[in-house]
N, CA and C atoms as a LAMMPS dump frame, in Angstrom:
ITEM: TIMESTEP
0
ITEM: NUMBER OF ATOMS
345
ITEM: BOX BOUNDS ff ff ff
-5.0000000000000000e+02 5.0000000000000000e+02
-5.0000000000000000e+02 5.0000000000000000e+02
-5.0000000000000000e+02 5.0000000000000000e+02
ITEM: ATOMS id mol type element x y z
1 1 1 N -2.573 -8.973 2.882
2 1 2 C -4.022 -9.03 2.787
3 1 3 C -4.61 -9.387 4.154
4 2 1 N -4.146 -10.477 4.71
5 2 2 C -4.527 -10.856 6.069
6 2 3 C -6.007 -10.733 6.359
7 3 1 N -6.303 -10.173 7.51
8 3 2 C -7.682 -10.086 7.979
9 3 3 C -8.473 -8.966 7.316
10 4 1 N -7.853 -8.178 6.443
11 4 2 C -8.582 -7.089 5.772
12 4 3 C -8.661 -7.304 4.257
13 5 1 N -8.439 -8.525 3.795
14 5 2 C -8.491 -8.806 2.359
15 5 3 C -9.824 -8.39 1.752
16 6 1 N -10.895 -8.565 2.488
17 6 2 C -12.215 -8.194 1.957
18 6 3 C -12.378 -6.682 1.819
19 7 1 N -11.532 -5.904 2.489
20 7 2 C -11.583 -4.449 2.382
21 7 3 C -10.538 -3.89 1.422
22 8 1 N -9.861 -4.772 0.702
23 8 2 C -8.814 -4.335 -0.204
24 8 3 C -9.385 -3.374 -1.242
25 9 1 N -8.662 -2.287 -1.554
26 9 2 C -9.18 -1.296 -2.493
27 9 3 C -9.206 -1.761 -3.946
28 10 1 N -8.557 -2.855 -4.275
29 10 2 C -8.643 -3.413 -5.621
30 10 3 C -7.49 -3.036 -6.533
31 11 1 N -7.375 -3.791 -7.617
32 11 2 C -6.252 -3.651 -8.536
33 11 3 C -6.187 -2.274 -9.18
34 12 1 N -7.324 -1.681 -9.51
35 12 2 C -7.31 -0.365 -10.155
36 12 3 C -6.553 0.647 -9.305
37 13 1 N -6.806 0.654 -8.018
38 13 2 C -6.127 1.59 -7.114
39 13 3 C -4.61 1.434 -7.196
40 14 1 N -4.13 0.21 -7.103
41 14 2 C -2.686 -0.016 -7.111
42 14 3 C -2.061 0.377 -8.443
43 15 1 N -2.636 -0.091 -9.545
44 15 2 C -2.075 0.204 -10.866
45 15 3 C -2.148 1.698 -11.158
46 16 1 N -3.282 2.315 -10.874
47 16 2 C -3.434 3.756 -11.1
48 16 3 C -2.406 4.543 -10.289
49 17 1 N -2.204 4.162 -9.045
50 17 2 C -1.254 4.87 -8.189
51 17 3 C 0.181 4.645 -8.661
52 18 1 N 0.529 3.424 -8.99
53 18 2 C 1.878 3.132 -9.493
54 18 3 C 2.175 3.979 -10.73
55 19 1 N 1.193 4.106 -11.614
56 19 2 C 1.391 4.875 -12.847
57 19 3 C 1.652 6.356 -12.601
58 20 1 N 1.25 6.872 -11.451
59 20 2 C 1.438 8.3 -11.175
60 20 3 C 2.788 8.608 -10.536
61 21 1 N 3.551 7.579 -10.221
62 21 2 C 4.804 7.74 -9.477
63 21 3 C 5.999 7.456 -10.384
64 22 1 N 7.03 8.258 -10.252
65 22 2 C 8.309 7.974 -10.904
66 22 3 C 9.164 7.194 -9.91
67 23 1 N 9.673 6.053 -10.341
68 23 2 C 10.45 5.215 -9.419
69 23 3 C 11.496 4.421 -10.184
70 24 1 N 12.514 4.006 -9.467
71 24 2 C 13.552 3.139 -10.035
72 24 3 C 13.299 1.679 -9.691
73 25 1 N 12.828 1.431 -8.483
74 25 2 C 12.584 0.072 -8.013
75 25 3 C 11.176 0 -7.436
76 26 1 N 10.523 -1.108 -7.7
77 26 2 C 9.189 -1.343 -7.155
78 26 3 C 9.262 -2.565 -6.251
79 27 1 N 8.865 -2.366 -4.993
80 27 2 C 8.863 -3.448 -4.014
81 27 3 C 7.43 -3.704 -3.57
82 28 1 N 7.081 -4.962 -3.415
83 28 2 C 5.764 -5.35 -2.916
84 28 3 C 5.941 -6.094 -1.608
85 29 1 N 5.137 -5.72 -0.641
86 29 2 C 5.116 -6.429 0.625
87 29 3 C 3.703 -6.952 0.834
88 30 1 N 3.588 -8.235 1.079
89 30 2 C 2.28 -8.853 1.267
90 30 3 C 2.423 -10.121 2.097
91 31 1 N 1.357 -10.513 2.712
92 31 2 C 1.352 -11.795 3.418
93 31 3 C 0.709 -12.882 2.551
94 32 1 N 0.359 -12.518 1.306
95 32 2 C -0.266 -13.484 0.4
96 32 3 C 0.273 -13.277 -1.016
97 33 1 N 1.431 -13.857 -1.289
98 33 2 C 2.063 -13.67 -2.594
99 33 3 C 1.283 -14.319 -3.727
100 34 1 N 0.295 -15.142 -3.398
101 34 2 C -0.523 -15.788 -4.419
102 34 3 C -1.84 -15.069 -4.687
103 35 1 N -2.059 -13.949 -4.022
104 35 2 C -3.289 -13.184 -4.247
105 35 3 C -3.304 -12.657 -5.672
106 36 1 N -4.462 -12.618 -6.283
107 36 2 C -4.601 -12.207 -7.676
108 36 3 C -4.051 -10.789 -7.927
109 37 1 N -4.21 -9.895 -6.976
110 37 2 C -3.705 -8.531 -7.141
111 37 3 C -2.174 -8.532 -7.175
112 38 1 N -1.558 -9.269 -6.293
113 38 2 C -0.092 -9.363 -6.258
114 38 3 C 0.409 -9.96 -7.568
115 39 1 N -0.22 -11.031 -8.022
116 39 2 C 0.193 -11.674 -9.269
117 39 3 C 0.056 -10.72 -10.456
118 40 1 N -1.009 -9.939 -10.489
119 40 2 C -1.221 -9.006 -11.602
120 40 3 C -0.163 -7.9 -11.599
121 41 1 N 0.163 -7.376 -10.439
122 41 2 C 1.202 -6.335 -10.365
123 41 3 C 2.541 -6.907 -10.818
124 42 1 N 2.873 -8.109 -10.384
125 42 2 C 4.129 -8.737 -10.795
126 42 3 C 4.143 -9.039 -12.295
127 43 1 N 2.989 -9.334 -12.845
128 43 2 C 2.879 -9.56 -14.286
129 43 3 C 3.113 -8.259 -15.058
130 44 1 N 2.511 -7.163 -14.585
131 44 2 C 2.647 -5.87 -15.255
132 44 3 C 4.013 -5.23 -15.039
133 45 1 N 4.628 -5.534 -13.91
134 45 2 C 5.94 -4.979 -13.545
135 45 3 C 6.876 -6.132 -13.189
136 46 1 N 7.389 -6.837 -14.204
137 46 2 C 8.185 -8.05 -13.943
138 46 3 C 9.479 -7.812 -13.177
139 47 1 N 9.962 -6.571 -13.123
140 47 2 C 11.178 -6.308 -12.347
141 47 3 C 10.864 -5.961 -10.894
142 48 1 N 9.583 -5.92 -10.55
143 48 2 C 9.2 -5.65 -9.158
144 48 3 C 9.743 -6.757 -8.264
145 49 1 N 10.1 -6.371 -7.067
146 49 2 C 10.662 -7.336 -6.119
147 49 3 C 9.681 -7.572 -4.981
148 50 1 N 9.374 -8.824 -4.757
149 50 2 C 8.497 -9.203 -3.655
150 50 3 C 9.367 -9.371 -2.42
151 51 1 N 9.105 -8.548 -1.401
152 51 2 C 9.897 -8.667 -0.181
153 51 3 C 9.149 -9.522 0.827
154 52 1 N 9.899 -10.281 1.581
155 52 2 C 9.306 -11.212 2.532
156 52 3 C 10.016 -11.059 3.877
157 53 1 N 9.695 -9.973 4.564
158 53 2 C 10.298 -9.689 5.856
159 53 3 C 9.283 -9.913 6.964
160 54 1 N 9.776 -10.048 8.181
161 54 2 C 8.85 -10.084 9.314
162 54 3 C 8.282 -8.674 9.504
163 55 1 N 7.374 -8.528 10.436
164 55 2 C 6.674 -7.253 10.616
165 55 3 C 7.627 -6.092 10.904
166 56 1 N 8.552 -6.279 11.815
167 56 2 C 9.473 -5.199 12.206
168 56 3 C 10.354 -4.787 11.033
169 57 1 N 10.936 -5.753 10.341
170 57 2 C 11.799 -5.427 9.202
171 57 3 C 10.997 -4.791 8.067
172 58 1 N 9.742 -5.189 7.917
173 58 2 C 8.884 -4.556 6.912
174 58 3 C 8.674 -3.089 7.255
175 59 1 N 8.379 -2.782 8.508
176 59 2 C 8.234 -1.378 8.937
177 59 3 C 9.527 -0.612 8.669
178 60 1 N 10.649 -1.197 9.047
179 60 2 C 11.937 -0.528 8.876
180 60 3 C 12.235 -0.266 7.403
181 61 1 N 12.066 -1.278 6.575
182 61 2 C 12.349 -1.123 5.153
183 61 3 C 11.412 -0.106 4.51
184 62 1 N 10.127 -0.265 4.733
185 62 2 C 9.148 0.617 4.093
186 62 3 C 9.37 2.075 4.476
187 63 1 N 9.764 2.318 5.708
188 63 2 C 9.944 3.706 6.156
189 63 3 C 11.113 4.399 5.461
190 64 1 N 11.935 3.648 4.719
191 64 2 C 13.052 4.245 3.99
192 64 3 C 12.713 4.517 2.525
193 65 1 N 11.545 4.112 2.085
194 65 2 C 11.17 4.273 0.681
195 65 3 C 10.651 5.682 0.407
196 66 1 N 10.911 6.173 -0.791
197 66 2 C 10.497 7.524 -1.175
198 66 3 C 8.981 7.612 -1.371
199 67 1 N 8.399 6.605 -1.973
200 67 2 C 6.961 6.556 -2.241
201 67 3 C 6.387 5.288 -1.641
202 68 1 N 5.263 5.428 -0.959
203 68 2 C 4.638 4.276 -0.323
204 68 3 C 3.161 4.257 -0.677
205 69 1 N 2.718 3.126 -1.183
206 69 2 C 1.311 2.935 -1.527
207 69 3 C 0.707 2.032 -0.466
208 70 1 N -0.206 2.582 0.303
209 70 2 C -0.824 1.838 1.394
210 70 3 C -2.092 1.136 0.928
211 71 1 N -2.448 0.104 1.645
212 71 2 C -3.761 -0.514 1.477
213 71 3 C -4.582 -0.103 2.694
214 72 1 N -5.768 -0.651 2.844
215 72 2 C -6.551 -0.393 4.052
216 72 3 C -6.017 -1.285 5.166
217 73 1 N -6.146 -0.847 6.38
218 73 2 C -5.74 -1.666 7.514
219 73 3 C -4.693 -0.995 8.373
220 74 1 N -4.631 -1.402 9.615
221 74 2 C -3.737 -0.763 10.58
222 74 3 C -2.266 -1.037 10.295
223 75 1 N -1.914 -2.206 9.773
224 75 2 C -0.521 -2.496 9.448
225 75 3 C -0.019 -1.481 8.425
226 76 1 N -0.812 -1.245 7.412
227 76 2 C -0.474 -0.273 6.382
228 76 3 C -0.387 1.136 6.973
229 77 1 N -1.338 1.487 7.814
230 77 2 C -1.329 2.826 8.429
231 77 3 C -0.053 3.05 9.239
232 78 1 N 0.382 2.047 9.972
233 78 2 C 1.61 2.187 10.774
234 78 3 C 2.815 2.452 9.878
235 79 1 N 2.882 1.775 8.748
236 79 2 C 3.966 2.05 7.804
237 79 3 C 3.933 3.519 7.401
238 80 1 N 2.759 4.018 7.113
239 80 2 C 2.635 5.431 6.758
240 80 3 C 3.068 6.349 7.881
241 81 1 N 2.669 6.054 9.104
242 81 2 C 3.034 6.893 10.253
243 81 3 C 4.545 6.962 10.453
244 82 1 N 5.244 5.873 10.156
245 82 2 C 6.692 5.81 10.365
246 82 3 C 7.494 6.388 9.207
247 83 1 N 6.83 6.702 8.129
248 83 2 C 7.517 7.133 6.909
249 83 3 C 7.47 8.649 6.77
250 84 1 N 8.176 9.314 7.647
251 84 2 C 8.115 10.769 7.77
252 84 3 C 8.484 11.524 6.497
253 85 1 N 9.454 11.043 5.731
254 85 2 C 9.964 11.787 4.585
255 85 3 C 9.556 11.153 3.257
256 86 1 N 8.487 10.41 3.27
257 86 2 C 8.016 9.705 2.079
258 86 3 C 6.741 10.353 1.541
259 87 1 N 6.476 10.075 0.279
260 87 2 C 5.179 10.407 -0.301
261 87 3 C 4.269 9.223 0.006
262 88 1 N 3.185 9.49 0.722
263 88 2 C 2.292 8.419 1.165
264 88 3 C 0.995 8.492 0.374
265 89 1 N 0.638 7.396 -0.271
266 89 2 C -0.594 7.289 -1.048
267 89 3 C -1.517 6.308 -0.342
268 90 1 N -2.777 6.684 -0.247
269 90 2 C -3.737 5.781 0.393
270 90 3 C -5.037 5.777 -0.395
271 91 1 N -5.805 4.693 -0.293
272 91 2 C -7.035 4.584 -1.072
273 91 3 C -8.189 5.375 -0.458
274 92 1 N -8.922 6.029 -1.327
275 92 2 C -10.135 6.733 -0.909
276 92 3 C -11.105 5.704 -0.315
277 93 1 N -11.81 6.1 0.706
278 93 2 C -12.794 5.215 1.32
279 93 3 C -13.908 6.055 1.91
280 94 1 N -15.027 5.405 2.15
281 94 2 C -16.165 6.07 2.779
282 94 3 C -16.105 5.781 4.268
283 95 1 N -15.962 6.824 5.061
284 95 2 C -15.767 6.676 6.499
285 95 3 C -16.868 5.853 7.163
286 96 1 N -18.086 5.999 6.706
287 96 2 C -19.192 5.265 7.331
288 96 3 C -19.217 3.78 6.945
289 97 1 N -18.328 3.353 6.032
290 97 2 C -18.312 1.955 5.605
291 97 3 C -17.085 1.189 6.083
292 98 1 N -16.275 1.803 6.927
293 98 2 C -15.1 1.114 7.442
294 98 3 C -15.237 0.924 8.943
295 99 1 N -14.649 -0.13 9.456
296 99 2 C -14.826 -0.485 10.862
297 99 3 C -13.792 0.155 11.774
298 100 1 N -12.688 0.674 11.238
299 100 2 C -11.579 1.1 12.083
300 100 3 C -11.466 2.596 12.293
301 101 1 N -12.325 3.383 11.729
302 101 2 C -12.226 4.834 11.881
303 101 3 C -11.255 5.432 10.88
304 102 1 N -11.04 6.709 10.989
305 102 2 C -10.235 7.434 10.007
306 102 3 C -8.761 7.433 10.407
307 103 1 N -8.006 6.446 9.93
308 103 2 C -6.576 6.34 10.227
309 103 3 C -5.708 6.941 9.133
310 104 1 N -6.304 7.335 8.016
311 104 2 C -5.513 7.677 6.844
312 104 3 C -5.55 9.149 6.442
313 105 1 N -6.446 9.935 6.957
314 105 2 C -6.522 11.341 6.561
315 105 3 C -5.472 12.147 7.313
316 106 1 N -4.229 11.977 6.903
317 106 2 C -3.093 12.614 7.543
318 106 3 C -2.603 13.739 6.629
319 107 1 N -2.229 14.848 7.218
320 107 2 C -1.737 15.988 6.455
321 107 3 C -0.604 15.529 5.527
322 108 1 N -0.674 15.94 4.297
323 108 2 C 0.291 15.648 3.238
324 108 3 C 0.201 14.233 2.66
325 109 1 N -0.659 13.381 3.181
326 109 2 C -0.868 12.084 2.549
327 109 3 C -1.762 12.308 1.332
328 110 1 N -1.593 11.485 0.316
329 110 2 C -2.277 11.681 -0.958
330 110 3 C -3.374 10.622 -1.124
331 111 1 N -4.613 11.104 -1.181
332 111 2 C -5.763 10.199 -1.355
333 111 3 C -5.926 9.881 -2.833
334 112 1 N -6.026 8.592 -3.15
335 112 2 C -6.159 8.14 -4.535
336 112 3 C -7.502 7.469 -4.732
337 113 1 N -8.007 7.57 -5.932
338 113 2 C -9.276 6.946 -6.261
339 113 3 C -9.117 5.429 -6.363
340 114 1 N -10.191 4.73 -6.097
341 114 2 C -10.161 3.268 -6.164
342 114 3 C -10.95 2.74 -7.365
343 115 1 N -11.529 3.629 -8.151
344 115 2 C -12.324 3.211 -9.337
345 115 3 C -12.007 4.095 -10.495
């Protein structure tokens, strides 16, 4: 969540996106394991694993996953950029309402609704 928690796309985005993906293991990476969204996902998916790696190991691990659900923010975007052979999901946003520009409209990335 870090410095972009206020720009988080919300629980609907995460749950809706998770429901569209077939997976064997669900991993969550966050800097705030006590955030209400993280707790709700862990409640709905009790076998999900919360990973607690430093930044470099998080990039390395995430880039090996088949499906990646990004949040808003540059840390998330970098994970997407490094994940060449993954299905990348990102939250729909209004370009005029974000401060960082369009980092997510990448060919073959999948835009998901947030409501």
